[in-house]
C-alpha positions as CSV (number, residue, x, y, z in Angstrom):
1,M,10.4,-21.3,-44.2
2,M,9.7,-17.8,-45.6
3,L,6.9,-16.9,-48.0
4,Q,7.2,-14.0,-50.4
5,T,4.6,-11.2,-50.3
6,K,3.5,-8.7,-52.9
7,A,4.9,-6.0,-50.7
8,G,8.4,-7.6,-51.0
9,V,8.5,-8.4,-47.3
10,P,9.0,-12.1,-46.5
11,M,6.5,-13.7,-44.2
12,D,7.2,-16.6,-41.9
13,A,5.1,-19.7,-43.0
14,K,4.0,-20.1,-39.4
15,I,1.9,-17.0,-39.7
16,L,0.1,-18.3,-42.8
17,S,-0.5,-21.6,-41.0
18,N,-2.0,-19.8,-38.0
19,Y,-4.1,-17.7,-40.4
20,F,-5.7,-20.8,-41.9
21,R,-6.4,-22.1,-38.4
22,T,-8.2,-18.7,-37.7
23,L,-10.1,-19.0,-41.0
24,I,-11.7,-22.2,-39.7
25,N,-13.3,-20.3,-36.9
26,H,-14.4,-17.5,-39.2
27,F,-16.2,-20.0,-41.5
28,F,-17.7,-21.9,-38.6
29,K,-19.1,-18.6,-37.2
30,I,-21.3,-18.4,-40.4
31,L,-23.5,-21.3,-39.2
32,P,-25.0,-19.8,-36.0
33,I,-25.4,-16.4,-37.6
34,W,-27.2,-18.0,-40.6
35,E,-29.4,-20.1,-38.3
36,S,-30.4,-17.1,-36.2
37,G,-31.3,-15.0,-39.2
38,E,-29.2,-12.2,-37.9
39,G,-29.1,-9.2,-40.2
40,S,-25.3,-8.8,-39.9
41,L,-24.6,-12.0,-41.8
42,S,-24.2,-10.3,-45.2
43,I,-21.8,-7.7,-43.8
44,Y,-19.8,-10.4,-42.0
45,M,-19.5,-12.6,-45.1
46,K,-18.5,-9.6,-47.4
47,S,-15.9,-8.5,-44.8
48,L,-14.5,-12.1,-44.7
49,Q,-14.5,-12.2,-48.5
50,A,-12.6,-8.9,-48.7
51,E,-10.0,-10.2,-46.3
52,L,-9.5,-13.4,-48.3
53,L,-9.2,-11.4,-51.5
54,G,-6.6,-9.2,-49.9
55,C,-4.7,-12.2,-48.5
56,K,-4.7,-13.8,-52.0
57,E,-3.1,-10.7,-53.5
58,L,-0.6,-10.2,-50.7
59,I,0.8,-13.7,-50.4
60,E,2.3,-14.9,-53.7
61,A,2.2,-18.6,-52.7
62,I,-1.6,-18.7,-52.5
63,H,-2.2,-16.2,-55.4
64,K,-3.1,-19.0,-57.8
65,D,-4.0,-21.8,-55.4
66,P,-7.3,-23.3,-56.5
67,L,-8.1,-24.4,-52.9
68,F,-7.9,-20.8,-51.8
69,L,-10.1,-19.7,-54.7
70,S,-12.7,-22.3,-53.5
71,L,-13.0,-20.5,-50.2
72,I,-13.7,-17.2,-51.9
73,A,-16.2,-19.0,-54.2
74,I,-18.0,-20.5,-51.3
75,L,-18.4,-17.1,-49.7
76,Q,-19.6,-15.7,-53.0
77,Y,-22.3,-18.4,-53.2
78,F,-23.5,-17.6,-49.7
79,I,-23.6,-13.8,-50.5
80,D,-25.5,-14.4,-53.7
81,N,-28.0,-16.9,-52.2
82,P,-29.1,-15.5,-48.8
83,S,-32.2,-17.8,-48.7
84,C,-30.1,-20.9,-49.2
85,E,-31.2,-24.0,-47.2
86,I,-29.4,-24.5,-44.0
87,A,-28.4,-28.0,-45.0
88,I,-26.5,-26.5,-48.0
89,V,-24.9,-23.9,-45.7
90,K,-23.8,-26.6,-43.3
91,R,-22.3,-28.7,-46.0
92,E,-20.4,-25.8,-47.6
93,V,-19.2,-24.4,-44.3
94,F,-17.7,-27.8,-43.4
95,R,-16.3,-28.1,-46.9
96,A,-14.6,-24.7,-46.4
97,I,-13.2,-25.9,-43.0
98,S,-11.8,-29.0,-44.7
99,I,-10.2,-26.8,-47.3
100,C,-8.7,-24.6,-44.6
101,N,-7.2,-27.7,-43.0
102,K,-5.8,-28.8,-46.4
103,L,-4.3,-25.3,-46.9
104,K,-2.8,-25.3,-43.4
105,T,-1.1,-28.7,-44.1
106,K,0.0,-27.6,-47.6
107,Y,1.8,-24.5,-46.3
108,A,2.8,-25.9,-43.0
109,V,6.3,-25.4,-41.7
110,P,8.4,-28.6,-41.9
111,S,8.9,-29.9,-38.3
112,E,12.7,-29.3,-38.3
113,E,12.1,-25.6,-38.9
114,V,9.6,-25.3,-36.0
115,T,12.2,-26.5,-33.5
116,Q,14.8,-24.0,-34.5
């Protein structure tokens, strides 16, 4: 299955599925950085948010997907609330991971296309 991009170049849906799998790791990485109080956290989250915003504009299928917007909103909350309790951070990171899994399933390549 091919997805349309803003650039007019079709993208294989497998790439998007792999991207969502990678996002899980990116969101999970927020936890240890937050817990350690590392100063690079803000830069890391802003960079991840810029990547998500770019992806949203590039891939037409997710351009208006409310689940994808939720990921961006979770990051914005973290950026705006740097002294947020760790319990809230954990809850929202795991919610973001759940959303990534839902998006991966939603845009997954049908099994018959994977074997071809």
